[in-house]
Phi, psi and omega in degrees: 000119179280119183258103184253134183231146168287162178207163177268094186293145170272122185226155175296139180277112183294346177282345184242338180220157173264127188306318184296341180271349188238342180274161184217170166288165177303152188306322185278001175251005183268112177282165176305321179294320177294320179302315179296319180295319178294318178302319182286337186292322183192145174292351181249013180297140186297342181304330181296338179263312188275338179204066182288164178288137172271140185240154185302326184270012182303139178216191186291338182254346179221102182208184185300330182279317178293324178294320178300315178298320179296318178298317180301315179296311183300316183293328175289319179296324182276356180079010175292317171253133178222152186266135177298148184278333185247136173302132188214162160247162192230109176295137186228123179239138174234122177251128190205161174260128175287165177306332178289346183099344180290139182266133180235159166237131176246127184241146177199201177210152180256130177202177172274144174234142179294137176283118185242142169296147178300329182295342179286347178058045172246312177252132184237141176259163174228356181231153174286158178238165181244148185292320187297311177299324180292323178296319178297312182292328179291319177299321179293316181294320176301319184285316187270334185051045178204147173259110182265352180232149182272149167270152184251109183243143177255139169230180182217121169210187184263017178105005183296319183292318176301322179295320179298327186265000181298139180210148177262003182290160174290145181296148176288324178229137179215108185215143177250131184272183185291348178260007179082012178277127178269120180252124179230139183230136175240130177277124181246108183250355181298117186298326181291319178294314179301315180297320180294320178294316178302317181295318179295328183277346191303321184263012183283146166263131186252130180248128178289119175272314182215139178109027180302317182295319181288328176295314180291333172296316178298322176298312181296320180293318177302316181294322176300314182294321177298316181295320180294325181279342181076008180196166178259125173249104188295346180256006179296147181304327182287355176279358183230158177218154182282129183228149166253128184254125181237137179289130178304334182266007179295128181295344178266009180278097187250128176248124178257157176281155170244115183277159182246138173239120177267131185221164171061029175288150180297325176207146177209130177233124179298323179296316180293322177298315179299314181299314182293323183290333183294342176290336188243343182221163158281130185237126180240133170284134173230176185307117183290345182261009184297153181282159176302325180295317179292320178301315180296319180296318178297317181298316179297317180296312181292331182290346179293337182261006181135203182299132176214132179228153179234122181255127181244112173258180187304317183230017181219147174226132181235141167258127179247123183210181178051071181305134182266164183299331182298337181289344186299334181295335178273345185253005181300139179090351178262147179289165176299327177300313181292318182295339180279353184271128179304320185292327177291315178299317178302311183292312188283315187274315185269307184292310182276317185283305184279313184271352175064032174279135179282157176302321181295317180294326177293315178301321182272001179054041180291320180234022188220134172230158186242133179224145180279318188271130177300322181298321179293319180295315180295317181298322182300322181283319184293325178282345177296329179296339179261009180077016184260004181203154178264010183292138177258314182204142177248142177244120176262139181228161173278156178293152177276123179301141184297332178296324178289325176301314180297315180300314180299313183297311184291340176276359180077022181252169181228161177247166176300158177302144179060042175279337182231150175224091178288125184238138357279171176283157174286135180287136177267135179109000177285315177218158174221156180240107180270131180280341180242000000 
C-alpha cells in the first residue's frame, strides 16, 4: 500500500530571492564548473547545502555538512526559506525539448511518500547502489535534518491522477533552468483533491526512476531514528521522504542512454578487441569517420532486431550485434529479462568478458566513465589519438525502454549503475521537506 501524504513544504521566498538564482540540478549532476557558477549566482543558492565546497581546514565541528546545516537554519531565520502554512501536494510540470528537437511536457506531483523496505513490495528499485554516495548523503541528512531534493518515482494509471490535479491557476513557482527546461509548480491544498489523490495512489506499486542512493539513505536514516527511539513511531517525520511521482504512461517520460568510455587500460588494441568480440557477436567494421549522429542512427536501426552496441576506437568503429551462444557463459545466473538488456550485455560480455574489467573496478569507475552525449563519448576517443585523452574505446548504446525498467524492478531484479537517464532531471530547490 503506497502511503502518500501532503506536507508543508519549505520553499524559497520569492520576495527575497529570484528562483533562477537559487535552484540547481540534482547534486550528482553538478560538475565543478556548475558548482562555481551556482556559488556565484546567489549567496542563498541551494548548492551550499546539497553540494558545498570542501575546505582545507575542515574538521569534525566545521565541515561541509555542518556548514550545510548552518545555512539551512540561517536561511529559515532570515525568511529566505519559509514553510507553507497548509499541508499540500504540489503539481509539477516540466516543458522541454528532446534531443530530437520535439517539445514535450512531463507532469507529476510532489508529496511525501512513506519509506518502505523493499521487502514490503511497495517501492521497487531497478539499479544497484554504491556505499560511498550513500554515506555522503546520510551524513548530510543527519546534519541538516531535511530533504532538499526530490526522489523520482514512477506509478501507473490512465491519467486519473493528472486529471484530479489539473488547474487553470497561475503556477506558484515558474523557473527555466540552464538547459532551457521550464519548471512550473502549483500548490494544491484542497483537502478533497488531496484525499482523492491519496486514495488513487494507495494500491500503486512505485518504481524508483532516479534517486536510488537517496532513497536508501532515507531507509538507513529511518532505521537509525527507530533504533535511537527504541521503538517505531509510524507517524514520525523520518518515516517519510519527499518524492515526485510521474505516471509511467506520461508522453513526456523520456529515457536517454548513458554511454560508456573505457580509459587508462594498460594496453588496448582495436584489432585484438575485434578478434575477441567475434566469439560472442557478429562484428562489422563501419566508417571510422562517421559522425555521432550517424552512429546513433545506425545503432537505433540495428537495435530493432535485438541487442546492438557500437564500439568506437581511435581509428576504428564496430557494430556488434546478433549475440552468439558463446556469450551465455558471461550471462549465467541472470534472468532472460536481464539478458535482453543491451546495458547488461555490454557490462557482462564486453567490459567484464572481453576487456577483463572486474565488477569492483566498474563499480569504482577506475577505468570507466559515463557520458550522456554520443558526441562527447566519440570525441574522447578521437582526441586520445593526439595524446589529449586517456580514452581507449567508447561504447554507444540505445536507451532502455521504460517498460523494461518496470519489468526488471517489479521482478526484484537490478540493472548496472547508470543504466537509465530519465530526462530532464527534477530541479532541486523547488520544495524541501524539513523534519523539524
